[in-house]
LUMROSE-696791 format. One record per residue (C-alpha): residue in three letters; x, y, z; residue number from 1. Coordinates in steps of 0.001 Angstrom, whole numbers. Each point is the difference from the previous one (the first is absolute). Example, Ala and Ser with C-alpha at 12.3 -4.5 7.8 and 13.67 -1.06 7.14 Angstrom:
# LUMROSE-696791
<romar rest="ALA" xx="12300" yy="-4500" zz="7800" nr="1"/>
<romar rest="SER" xx="1370" yy="3440" zz="-660" nr="2"/>
This chain:
# LUMROSE-696791
<romar rest="MET" xx="-29240" yy="-55663" zz="20989" nr="1"/>
<romar rest="ASP" xx="1274" yy="675" zz="-3505" nr="2"/>
<romar rest="PRO" xx="2898" yy="2541" zz="165" nr="3"/>
<romar rest="GLY" xx="-1419" yy="1887" zz="-2980" nr="4"/>
<romar rest="ALA" xx="-3380" yy="354" zz="1687" nr="5"/>
<romar rest="VAL" xx="1660" yy="1084" zz="3253" nr="6"/>
<romar rest="SER" xx="1923" yy="2777" zz="-1783" nr="7"/>
<romar rest="ILE" xx="-3032" yy="1253" zz="-1920" nr="8"/>
<romar rest="LEU" xx="-2371" yy="-122" zz="2969" nr="9"/>
<romar rest="LYS" xx="2544" yy="1685" zz="2263" nr="10"/>
<romar rest="ARG" xx="146" yy="2895" zz="-2460" nr="11"/>
<romar rest="ALA" xx="-3804" yy="-19" zz="-246" nr="12"/>
<romar rest="VAL" xx="-257" yy="480" zz="3765" nr="13"/>
<romar rest="GLU" xx="2586" yy="2794" zz="-168" nr="14"/>
<romar rest="MET" xx="-1907" yy="1809" zz="-2753" nr="15"/>
<romar rest="ASP" xx="-3228" yy="-574" zz="1928" nr="16"/>
<romar rest="LYS" xx="1444" yy="1668" zz="3109" nr="17"/>
<romar rest="ASN" xx="1201" yy="2932" zz="-2131" nr="18"/>
<romar rest="GLU" xx="-3514" yy="342" zz="-1457" nr="19"/>
<romar rest="GLN" xx="1270" yy="-777" zz="-3490" nr="20"/>
<romar rest="TYR" xx="-3124" yy="-2056" zz="-387" nr="21"/>
<romar rest="THR" xx="-114" yy="-577" zz="-3744" nr="22"/>
<romar rest="ILE" xx="3538" yy="-1404" zz="61" nr="23"/>
<romar rest="ALA" xx="-811" yy="-2074" zz="3085" nr="24"/>
<romar rest="LEU" xx="-3076" yy="-1460" zz="-1679" nr="25"/>
<romar rest="VAL" xx="1964" yy="-1156" zz="-3055" nr="26"/>
<romar rest="LEU" xx="2671" yy="-1549" zz="2247" nr="27"/>
<romar rest="TYR" xx="-2556" yy="-1752" zz="2215" nr="28"/>
<romar rest="GLN" xx="-1610" yy="-1493" zz="-3101" nr="29"/>
<romar rest="GLU" xx="3352" yy="-1154" zz="-1404" nr="30"/>
<romar rest="GLY" xx="1098" yy="-1498" zz="3317" nr="31"/>
<romar rest="VAL" xx="-3297" yy="-1771" zz="587" nr="32"/>
<romar rest="GLN" xx="103" yy="-1559" zz="-3468" nr="33"/>
<romar rest="ILE" xx="3430" yy="-1447" zz="781" nr="34"/>
<romar rest="LEU" xx="-1381" yy="-1461" zz="3245" nr="35"/>
<romar rest="ILE" xx="-2966" yy="-1524" zz="-1839" nr="36"/>
<romar rest="ASP" xx="2317" yy="-1581" zz="-2556" nr="37"/>
<romar rest="ALA" xx="2281" yy="-1255" zz="2788" nr="38"/>
<romar rest="MET" xx="-2908" yy="-1705" zz="1781" nr="39"/>
<romar rest="LYS" xx="-560" yy="-2243" zz="-3010" nr="40"/>
<romar rest="GLU" xx="3469" yy="-1480" zz="460" nr="41"/>
<romar rest="THR" xx="202" yy="56" zz="3803" nr="42"/>
<romar rest="LYS" xx="-399" yy="-2920" zz="2333" nr="43"/>
<romar rest="GLU" xx="-3218" yy="-151" zz="2002" nr="44"/>
<romar rest="ALA" xx="1813" yy="891" zz="3231" nr="45"/>
<romar rest="ASN" xx="1036" yy="3405" zz="-1350" nr="46"/>
<romar rest="ARG" xx="-3114" yy="696" zz="-2014" nr="47"/>
<romar rest="THR" xx="-2046" yy="1173" zz="2993" nr="48"/>
<romar rest="TYR" xx="2632" yy="2600" zz="879" nr="49"/>
<romar rest="LEU" xx="184" yy="1298" zz="-3562" nr="50"/>
<romar rest="ALA" xx="-3779" yy="118" zz="-237" nr="51"/>
<romar rest="ALA" xx="-174" yy="2079" zz="3178" nr="52"/>
<romar rest="LYS" xx="2650" yy="2443" zz="-1259" nr="53"/>
<romar rest="THR" xx="-1735" yy="216" zz="-3362" nr="54"/>
<romar rest="LYS" xx="-3285" yy="905" zz="1673" nr="55"/>
<romar rest="GLU" xx="1740" yy="2561" zz="2222" nr="56"/>
<romar rest="TYR" xx="1504" yy="1846" zz="-2957" nr="57"/>
<romar rest="LEU" xx="-3141" yy="-343" zz="-2123" nr="58"/>
<romar rest="ASP" xx="-2047" yy="1559" zz="2790" nr="59"/>
<romar rest="ARG" xx="2451" yy="2879" zz="293" nr="60"/>
<romar rest="ALA" xx="-34" yy="480" zz="-3788" nr="61"/>
<romar rest="GLU" xx="-3775" yy="357" zz="107" nr="62"/>
<romar rest="ILE" xx="291" yy="2631" zz="2733" nr="63"/>
<romar rest="VAL" xx="2621" yy="1869" zz="-2031" nr="64"/>
<romar rest="LYS" xx="-2250" yy="-154" zz="-3079" nr="65"/>
<romar rest="GLN" xx="-2826" yy="1531" zz="2026" nr="66"/>
<romar rest="LEU" xx="2296" yy="2726" zz="1362" nr="67"/>
<romar rest="ILE" xx="968" yy="940" zz="-3553" nr="68"/>
<romar rest="SER" xx="-3637" yy="49" zz="-1114" nr="69"/>
<romar rest="THR" xx="-1115" yy="2136" zz="2946" nr="70"/>
<romar rest="ARG" xx="2774" yy="2564" zz="-367" nr="71"/>
<romar rest="LYS" xx="-557" yy="180" zz="-3763" nr="72"/>
<romar rest="SER" xx="-3693" yy="753" zz="506" nr="73"/>
<romar rest="GLN" xx="917" yy="2701" zz="2517" nr="74"/>
<romar rest="GLY" xx="2628" yy="1492" zz="-2336" nr="75"/>
<romar rest="LYS" xx="2668" yy="-556" zz="2658" nr="76"/>
<romar rest="TYR" xx="2169" yy="-2749" zz="-1467" nr="77"/>
<romar rest="ARG" xx="3641" yy="953" zz="-540" nr="78"/>
<romar rest="GLU" xx="3362" yy="-1752" zz="-260" nr="79"/>
<romar rest="PHE" xx="3286" yy="1902" zz="47" nr="80"/>
<romar rest="THR" xx="3338" yy="-1715" zz="-567" nr="81"/>
<romar rest="LYS" xx="3557" yy="1031" zz="-740" nr="82"/>
<romar rest="ILE" xx="2230" yy="-1711" zz="-2543" nr="83"/>
<romar rest="GLU" xx="3630" yy="155" zz="1084" nr="84"/>
<romar rest="SER" xx="2810" yy="864" zz="-2394" nr="85"/>
<romar rest="GLY" xx="1605" yy="-3128" zz="-1421" nr="86"/>
<romar rest="SER" xx="-2779" yy="-2313" zz="1180" nr="87"/>
<romar rest="THR" xx="-1578" yy="-2593" zz="-2279" nr="88"/>
<romar rest="GLY" xx="-3343" yy="-1788" zz="-121" nr="89"/>
<romar rest="HIS" xx="-1962" yy="3124" zz="-923" nr="90"/>
<romar rest="GLY" xx="-1145" yy="-666" zz="-3547" nr="91"/>
<romar rest="TYR" xx="-3385" yy="1318" zz="-1045" nr="92"/>
<romar rest="GLU" xx="-1704" yy="-3298" zz="795" nr="93"/>
<romar rest="SER" xx="1271" yy="25" zz="3596" nr="94"/>
<romar rest="VAL" xx="-668" yy="3692" zz="578" nr="95"/>
<romar rest="PHE" xx="-3531" yy="297" zz="-1411" nr="96"/>
<romar rest="GLY" xx="-850" yy="-3122" zz="-2007" nr="97"/>
<romar rest="ARG" xx="-2432" yy="-1182" zz="2698" nr="98"/>
<romar rest="PHE" xx="-2322" yy="2905" zz="-900" nr="99"/>
<romar rest="LEU" xx="-144" yy="-939" zz="-3676" nr="100"/>
<romar rest="ASP" xx="-2846" yy="-2486" zz="-369" nr="101"/>
<romar rest="GLY" xx="-3200" yy="-723" zz="-1865" nr="102"/>
<romar rest="THR" xx="-1704" yy="3095" zz="1440" nr="103"/>
<romar rest="VAL" xx="2366" yy="2393" zz="-1802" nr="104"/>
<romar rest="LYS" xx="-1537" yy="1379" zz="-3189" nr="105"/>
<romar rest="TYR" xx="1983" yy="3240" zz="-325" nr="106"/>
<romar rest="ILE" xx="3475" yy="1109" zz="1010" nr="107"/>
<romar rest="ASN" xx="1032" yy="3653" zz="38" nr="108"/>
<romar rest="ILE" xx="3735" yy="706" zz="264" nr="109"/>
<romar rest="GLU" xx="1564" yy="3375" zz="739" nr="110"/>
<romar rest="ASP" xx="3784" yy="-43" zz="-230" nr="111"/>
<romar rest="PRO" xx="2108" yy="2863" zz="-1379" nr="112"/>
<romar rest="TYR" xx="2899" yy="-2302" zz="-848" nr="113"/>
<romar rest="ILE" xx="-1239" yy="-2362" zz="-2680" nr="114"/>
<romar rest="ARG" xx="2392" yy="1413" zz="-2556" nr="115"/>
<romar rest="ALA" xx="3323" yy="-1854" zz="-274" nr="116"/>
<romar rest="PHE" xx="277" yy="-3497" zz="-1448" nr="117"/>
<romar rest="HIS" xx="229" yy="-1779" zz="3365" nr="118"/>
<romar rest="GLN" xx="-2892" yy="2052" zz="1406" nr="119"/>
<romar rest="CYS" xx="-2238" yy="-1023" zz="-2889" nr="120"/>
<romar rest="GLN" xx="1092" yy="-3591" zz="607" nr="121"/>
<romar rest="ASN" xx="-1130" yy="364" zz="3619" nr="122"/>
<romar rest="LEU" xx="-3425" yy="1031" zz="-1267" nr="123"/>
<romar rest="VAL" xx="-121" yy="-3053" zz="-2253" nr="124"/>
<romar rest="ARG" xx="825" yy="-2204" zz="3009" nr="125"/>
<romar rest="LEU" xx="-2876" yy="1542" zz="1928" nr="126"/>
<romar rest="CYS" xx="-2354" yy="-554" zz="-2941" nr="127"/>
<romar rest="GLU" xx="1136" yy="-3616" zz="-322" nr="128"/>
<romar rest="LEU" xx="-751" yy="-595" zz="3679" nr="129"/>
<romar rest="ALA" xx="-3419" yy="1639" zz="-333" nr="130"/>
<romar rest="VAL" xx="-905" yy="-2027" zz="-3091" nr="131"/>
<romar rest="ARG" xx="891" yy="-3228" zz="1801" nr="132"/>
<romar rest="LYS" xx="-1916" yy="753" zz="3181" nr="133"/>
<romar rest="CYS" xx="-2939" yy="2238" zz="-1001" nr="134"/>
<romar rest="ARG" xx="-2312" yy="-2113" zz="-2147" nr="135"/>
<romar rest="THR" xx="-2575" yy="2808" zz="-451" nr="136"/>
<romar rest="LEU" xx="2511" yy="2746" zz="-785" nr="137"/>
<romar rest="SER" xx="-1197" yy="2208" zz="-2856" nr="138"/>
<romar rest="ARG" xx="2028" yy="3216" zz="227" nr="139"/>
<romar rest="ILE" xx="3338" yy="1372" zz="1187" nr="140"/>
<romar rest="SER" xx="647" yy="3740" zz="20" nr="141"/>
<romar rest="LEU" xx="3326" yy="1782" zz="420" nr="142"/>
<romar rest="ILE" xx="824" yy="3625" zz="739" nr="143"/>
<romar rest="THR" xx="3709" yy="790" zz="-188" nr="144"/>
<romar rest="THR" xx="2312" yy="2807" zz="-1118" nr="145"/>
<romar rest="TYR" xx="1356" yy="477" zz="-3489" nr="146"/>
<romar rest="ASP" xx="3753" yy="-10" zz="-568" nr="147"/>
<romar rest="ALA" xx="1062" yy="1444" zz="-3352" nr="148"/>
<romar rest="LYS" xx="3435" yy="-1612" zz="440" nr="149"/>
<romar rest="GLU" xx="-1586" yy="-3469" zz="109" nr="150"/>
<romar rest="LEU" xx="-829" yy="-269" zz="-3677" nr="151"/>
<romar rest="GLN" xx="-1522" yy="-3471" zz="338" nr="152"/>
<romar rest="GLN" xx="-2248" yy="735" zz="2991" nr="153"/>
<romar rest="VAL" xx="-3213" yy="364" zz="-1992" nr="154"/>
<romar rest="THR" xx="908" yy="-2898" zz="-2296" nr="155"/>
<romar rest="ARG" xx="533" yy="-2328" zz="2976" nr="156"/>
<romar rest="LEU" xx="-3322" yy="949" zz="1564" nr="157"/>
<romar rest="ALA" xx="-1762" yy="-387" zz="-3348" nr="158"/>
<romar rest="GLU" xx="1459" yy="-3501" zz="-364" nr="159"/>
<romar rest="LEU" xx="-1265" yy="-893" zz="3467" nr="160"/>
<romar rest="LYS" xx="-3429" yy="1342" zz="-963" nr="161"/>
<romar rest="GLU" xx="-56" yy="-2274" zz="-3051" nr="162"/>
<romar rest="SER" xx="1095" yy="-3016" zz="2033" nr="163"/>
<romar rest="LEU" xx="-2654" yy="542" zz="2671" nr="164"/>
<romar rest="ALA" xx="-2652" yy="474" zz="-2683" nr="165"/>
<romar rest="SER" xx="743" yy="-3540" zz="-1175" nr="166"/>
<romar rest="ARG" xx="-1218" yy="-1061" zz="3457" nr="167"/>
<romar rest="ASN" xx="-3116" yy="2193" zz="-283" nr="168"/>
<romar rest="ILE" xx="1419" yy="2447" zz="2540" nr="169"/>
<romar rest="ALA" xx="-98" yy="3692" zz="-871" nr="170"/>
<romar rest="PHE" xx="3089" yy="2050" zz="852" nr="171"/>
<romar rest="ASP" xx="28" yy="3776" zz="-94" nr="172"/>
<romar rest="PHE" xx="2832" yy="2298" zz="962" nr="173"/>
<romar rest="SER" xx="305" yy="3740" zz="382" nr="174"/>
<romar rest="PHE" xx="2642" yy="2505" zz="1104" nr="175"/>
<romar rest="SER" xx="12" yy="2600" zz="2751" nr="176"/>
<romar rest="GLU" xx="2631" yy="2714" zz="478" nr="177"/>
<romar rest="THR" xx="-811" yy="377" zz="3701" nr="178"/>
<romar rest="LEU" xx="-380" yy="-3641" zz="1095" nr="179"/>
<romar rest="HIS" xx="2021" yy="-837" zz="3102" nr="180"/>
<romar rest="ASP" xx="-1921" yy="-2534" zz="2070" nr="181"/>
<romar rest="ARG" xx="279" yy="-3712" zz="-680" nr="182"/>
<romar rest="GLN" xx="-2897" yy="-2357" zz="555" nr="183"/>
<romar rest="ILE" xx="-1801" yy="-3053" zz="-1341" nr="184"/>
<romar rest="ARG" xx="-3772" yy="29" zz="482" nr="185"/>
<romar rest="LEU" xx="-1955" yy="-3215" zz="-441" nr="186"/>
<romar rest="SER" xx="-3724" yy="-129" zz="-708" nr="187"/>
<romar rest="ASN" xx="-516" yy="-2298" zz="3002" nr="188"/>
<romar rest="GLY" xx="859" yy="2929" zz="2268" nr="189"/>
<romar rest="TRP" xx="3673" yy="-613" zz="752" nr="190"/>
<romar rest="VAL" xx="2514" yy="2807" zz="-431" nr="191"/>
<romar rest="ILE" xx="3736" yy="-746" zz="-105" nr="192"/>
<romar rest="LYS" xx="2401" yy="2892" zz="503" nr="193"/>
<romar rest="ILE" xx="3692" yy="-806" zz="-410" nr="194"/>
<romar rest="GLY" xx="2396" yy="2841" zz="782" nr="195"/>
<romar rest="ARG" xx="2122" yy="-640" zz="-3072" nr="196"/>
<romar rest="GLY" xx="-2852" yy="-1212" zz="-2188" nr="197"/>
<romar rest="LEU" xx="689" yy="-3126" zz="-2039" nr="198"/>
<romar rest="ASP" xx="3690" yy="865" zz="-335" nr="199"/>
<romar rest="TYR" xx="1307" yy="-1020" zz="3444" nr="200"/>
<romar rest="PHE" xx="2450" yy="-2680" zz="-1093" nr="201"/>
<romar rest="LYS" xx="3754" yy="379" zz="-238" nr="202"/>
<romar rest="ALA" xx="1583" yy="-602" zz="-3385" nr="203"/>
<romar rest="PRO" xx="1170" yy="-3630" zz="-359" nr="204"/>
<romar rest="GLU" xx="3741" yy="-552" zz="395" nr="205"/>
<romar rest="SER" xx="164" yy="-1563" zz="-3445" nr="206"/>
<romar rest="LYS" xx="-2253" yy="-1320" zz="-2735" nr="207"/>
<romar rest="PHE" xx="490" yy="-3482" zz="1425" nr="208"/>
<romar rest="ALA" xx="-456" yy="739" zz="3702" nr="209"/>
<romar rest="LEU" xx="-2876" yy="-1427" zz="2023" nr="210"/>
<romar rest="GLY" xx="-2836" yy="2473" zz="25" nr="211"/>
<romar rest="VAL" xx="307" yy="1079" zz="-3619" nr="212"/>
<romar rest="PHE" xx="-3361" yy="-1606" zz="-757" nr="213"/>
<romar rest="ASP" xx="-1395" yy="-1020" zz="3391" nr="214"/>
<romar rest="LEU" xx="-607" yy="3185" zz="1998" nr="215"/>
<romar rest="GLU" xx="-402" yy="-2026" zz="3194" nr="216"/>
<romar rest="LEU" xx="3767" yy="-575" zz="-213" nr="217"/>
<romar rest="ARG" xx="919" yy="3582" zz="-949" nr="218"/>
<romar rest="PRO" xx="1459" yy="2222" zz="2783" nr="219"/>
<romar rest="CYS" xx="-2146" yy="3052" zz="704" nr="220"/>
<romar rest="ASN" xx="549" yy="3653" zz="711" nr="221"/>
<romar rest="GLU" xx="-1448" yy="1245" zz="3269" nr="222"/>
<romar rest="THR" xx="-3645" yy="971" zz="-300" nr="223"/>
<romar rest="THR" xx="-3320" yy="-116" zz="1814" nr="224"/>
<romar rest="VAL" xx="-3215" yy="-1782" zz="-908" nr="225"/>
<romar rest="ASP" xx="-3340" yy="1384" zz="1190" nr="226"/>
<romar rest="ILE" xx="-3034" yy="-2161" zz="-796" nr="227"/>
<romar rest="PHE" xx="-3524" yy="923" zz="1011" nr="228"/>
<romar rest="HIS" xx="-3586" yy="-643" zz="-990" nr="229"/>
<romar rest="GLU" xx="-2479" yy="2624" zz="-1165" nr="230"/>
<romar rest="ASN" xx="-3505" yy="-1338" zz="352" nr="231"/>
<romar rest="ASN" xx="-1450" yy="2253" zz="-2706" nr="232"/>
<romar rest="LEU" xx="2867" yy="-361" zz="-2473" nr="233"/>
<romar rest="GLN" xx="-1742" yy="-2569" zz="-2174" nr="234"/>
<romar rest="ASN" xx="-2502" yy="2569" zz="-1249" nr="235"/>
<romar rest="ALA" xx="2498" yy="2859" zz="-144" nr="236"/>
<romar rest="ILE" xx="2500" yy="-1864" zz="-2186" nr="237"/>
<romar rest="LYS" xx="-2370" yy="-740" zz="-2860" nr="238"/>
């Protein structure tokens, strides 16, 4: 069996056992696609084996999909993970990109630290990911804290507002003096709570080090990620 498929499906099974079902589902789908592609170039003698393995993982993926659906409807779905200090592979797409899809119309962000230049850049990265993946997205809202020492904070957010407007996406931002919690709430019911908010990456070693642009390659600070589904959130977020 293709080594790439073996690695992906092995991790899928691991995530499945740990009840990290949304991650497992994505991995099952990726691994199965590799197997399907491999069958097209495999000799007849091996094709039966690959077909059987493909069916096995497809069947499990369907069960996982049903588990997610059932727990969502019951308001019981939750995933909790820990990002270790210095680890990589935890860019926004890996951490919560699987929840950004065509069902997301609104995104509400609460993060007290969207103030410094790099923090505003993190917000732009999130917006870029959302624009790419959420074809019905119409609004993004931000609540953060105001920092009088960051003279360009409002200007940066206003520039982002103008850029999103060119994509027919409204962006509004407001400031709270008491905001502490950090969370991203999607109109499809998913809530993502990251202990450090969007700013959980270590500073790059230099301007030309890997990870400067690709956050999947950027070492992280230690933090936790709590993702759950609120069945009635879609109405509450509007």
